[in-house]
N, C-alpha and C positions, 0 to 999 in steps of 0.2 A: 712557681709559678710557669705557665706553658712556654719556653725561651723560643721553642721553632713556632710555632705561632706567632710570636710576637713579633719576628723577623720581616712576615710575609705583612707585618702593620703599620701604616704611619701613625697611628693615632686607634685605641680602642674601640674609636666611636663609628668605625669605618662598620663593626660587625654586631655590638651591642652600646647600651649608654643608658643614658637619663638625660628627662630632658626638661625645665621649666616654666611653663608659659602663661600666658595670663589671653582669655579669649578679651578681645577690642570693641566689639560690636553685640547688636540685639540685644532679645531679655537675656544673655547666659553674660553681658558685660562687667568685665570685673573678676567674673568668673578664673579661678585659681583651677591647673595643668600640669601636672607631671606624665610625662609621658617618659614607658618604659618600650627597652625592646632588645631582640639576643638575637643570637647567633641563629637559633630553629626556628625562629620565625613565626617569632608569638611577638606580639605588640599590644601593648591595652594602655590608659589612661588612667589615670589616679585625680579624685575628688577632695582636693584638702578643705575644700569649701563644702563640702557635704562625710564628710565623717571616715576619709579617706574610702570611699567608697569608690567601686570602681563602673566607668561608660565604656569604654571602646575597648573591642578584645576579638583580637584577629589571629587570624594564622596563618602563613604565607600570602597573604595578602587578601585572605576568606574571612568576612565576619561569621563573627560565630555570635552577637548581644544582638537582641532587641531597647530597639529607640524607639520610645515611647511617643508620640506625634507630639506632644508639647515645646517638646528638645532641652537641651538645658539650658539653665534657669540660674542666678546667680540667688534668689530664695527663696522659702516656702511659708506660708499665709497657715499658720495653723488651724484654722478654723475648716469644720469639720468637711463640707463641702468641695471648700477649695485645694488638696485634695489630689481628685481627678482634672482639675485643672492647668494643677502645678510637677505630676508625677514626673519622674527624665526616665526611668525604664534604665537601662545601661546591665552591665553585666554583674552587676553587685549592689543590691541597694538593704544597707542593713537598719532592721526592723525591732524597736525596742528602744528604751531600755526597760521604763518603766508600763507600756502597753506594746502587744502585736494584735490587732484586728479591730472592729468597729468604735469608734469616739466613745467616750463613758466619762460619767464626774465619777470620780471613786478615791476619795486623799485627795480630791484635784481635777481641772480638765484634762484628760488625752486624746491629743489629737485619734486620727486613726495611723497606725502602724508606731505610734509615739512620734518624739523630735529627735530622739538618738540619729539618724538618716537625715536632716537638718542640719546637723548643729557643724558649722568649725569643725576642726580639728587643729591644734596648738601643739606645739616644739616639733613640729610637720620636719623631721631631715632626710637626705637622701644620702647612700653611701651606694661606692663603685670599688673593687678594689680582689686581688689575687686570697684565695683563703686555696694555699697549696697547688694543687692543678688545678681549680676552677675559680669563673672569675662571678664572682655576688655579686650583684643591683638591688641594693635594699630600699624600703622608704617604709619612717617609721611616724608614725603621732598618735595622742592620745584628745576622747574628747570624754566632755563630760557633761552629765544629766544632773543640776540638781535643784532645789526648791526651797524657797524658805522657809525655817523652820519644819524643813522634809530632810527628803533625800538627797546622796552625796551619791551617786553613783559612778562609775568611771570607765571607760575602753580604754584601753593600749594594745596599738596596730603594730603590727610590721609586718607585710609584704614583701617576699624574696623570691629571686631565682636563679639561677646558673647561669649558666653562657651558654650549656645547649639543651637547656632541663625545656620539656616542651607543657611544665606545668605552674604555676607559682604556688605560691605555699602563704597562706593565711595565719595569723597566730594572733590571736587575741584574749590580754588577761582585761577581766571584768574584776572591778575591786565593791563593797561596799565600802567607803569611806566613811561612816557617820556611827555613830552610836548605838540607832534601833534597828532589827532585821529592816530587809525592805524584798518586797516583791521584786523577780528578775523577770523581763518577757524576752524577750531573742529567738529573731529569726532570720537564715539570713536566704533576701531575695536572688536566688540566681538566676537570671532569666536568659533566655537564648531567643535567639530569632533568623528570619531567610536570612541566608539563602541555606543553613545548617539545617531549623528549621524547613520542613514541605511533608506534602501531605503523604508520602508513604517511609517519614520517619518514627523512628519507634523510642520509647524509653526500654532501656536496663537498668535495675535498681534492684538490689538486696534487699528481703520484706520477708515478712511469714505471715504477714498481714495487710488487706487495703481496705480504706473504711472508705467509702462514695459520701460524698455531702452533697445529700437533693437528689433530685429527678433528673437535672439532667448530664451528673457528672455519667460515664456510659463507659467508656471504657479505659482506662489511664492508658497503657504501655502503647496502643497505636494513636497515631495522628492522619488530619486530613486536610483534603483543601479548606482555603479560608469559606465560609460561611455552611459548610457539607456541613455540620451540626451542631448542637447548641457552643454558643459560646463562650459561657462561664462556668468551669467545670473545675474541682474542688475534692481531691482526694486527701485523706493522711492516710503513710503507710509507717509499718513500724516491726523491728525484725530485734528477738534477743541479743546478733553476736552482741560483742562493746565497739565494731568498729563495720562500718557501712559503706556503699558507694552508688551511685545511680549514674548515665548518661543518657544521654541523649541522642540515638545512631543515626547517621544520615548516607546507610549501603551503597546510592547511588555515588556519592564523594567517598568515599571507603571514608568518612571521616566523621569523627565523633567531639561531644564535647562534654567532660565524666565532675564530679566533684568526687570525693572521697574525706569520711569523716567521721568522727570519733563519737559512739553513740551515750558514751556516763551524761552526756550536760547536754546531750540535743542527741533526747530519744525519738523525738516523731521527724520526718522527711513529710512536707507538705508539698503535691505535687497542684499547681494552677494550670491549667491548659486554657487556652483561651481562642477560639479557631475562629475571629471572625474580619471579616477583611476589616486592613490596618489596623487592625488590634490586635496580631497573629503573633501569638508568641506562648512557646511552656515554658512553666520555672520552678527548677527543682530547689525545696525549700528546708534547710535542716532546721532542726530550732529547737523549742526547750515546751512548748504548746500546742494549744488546737483552733489557733485563731478565732480564739471567745472572745475575745476582752478581759482585762481584770476582771469584772465581776461571773462573767458567766465561766474563766479557771477557775474561779472559786467553789463558786457554787456545784463545779463539776469537779472538785477535788483537785486539780490539774495546775492550779499555781503553786509556782515554785519559788522558793524563798533563798536570797544570801543572807547568813546572818551577819552580824556587827562585825567591821572591822576582819573581815575574809576572804578570799579570791577564788577566781577559778580560771581556768588558761586551755582557751575551744583551740584546736589548729585544724584547719580545712586544705584540703590539697584540688588546686583548679584547675584543669589544664585540657587536651587536646589525645585522643586517638587517632593518628594517621597510619590505615591501612586495611585491612582485615584483619590480620594478624591478630595486630593492638586491640584491634573492638573482639575478638573470638577469645584471647586472652581475657580484656578485661569480665567479659560476658561466663565467660568460667568460673574464676573468680568470685563474682557476684553473686552464681550460684551455686557458689561452694561456702559460702556466706551463711546463707540460707537453710 
């Protein structure tokens, strides 16, 4: 415990804390929020009713995340075209666990990007307390994706941050709790928006190969003003290293948002640029698939399987780089990985 710091405070919530609340109006009425903030100026909100995903994400009052024009909504209709009417965006949308990509029929109906991101978490718990000289804020919960006569997949998630940290840790354990091996598709849809994203922004990442999808995909590393390029651009990046990192850099603000992750279970990074007005977003998406959908991944030989009664654990770091020195060090480390 930092006694010197404690003596300056009436209550720890002067500088850090977790607050649980609920929306009372609009299409998100009844939606639960868990708001977390710390002494470094990082503030974010979690959605227990949507896989404990992350919606708001800001640093010292400056927004980093993309919010879709649909806004926060309580539920999601799994019908194929309803995805575009209901997707909220936010800092993190989890996609899977049985499908990533377009809707398909394969051992049942699978909506766009699967069901896990719209599934409420259970056993949600929050904790605050000193661990040595650091004050740790932590939120946990678990989500199940099940089907009668079929799959039992679970995702147990813990999101934590220290008192002066500028990054959060996301630790997910995904388990197959059934007697049969099960296909597993997983993508972390991490969405950066204005004012971090702007015309002269760049993407920095560790990669050995960049594969553009389609003729619209131009230059993955360079951003542009809304409407100045084809809106929808998609790239898949890979690295042979065991760990990888990627960032959206705004040199004018001397600020960047980044993600770092292990490539054992997440061998790909999909980058989605959408440079249209009002849908102005760049997403960095660690994933275990190529966003082809279950059928396409199987035909391509890239559909991963989680054996019966087994588990994997993914650990990701999502945070902020503040100042030219931190950005340069991150960039050099990314290049060294490559």
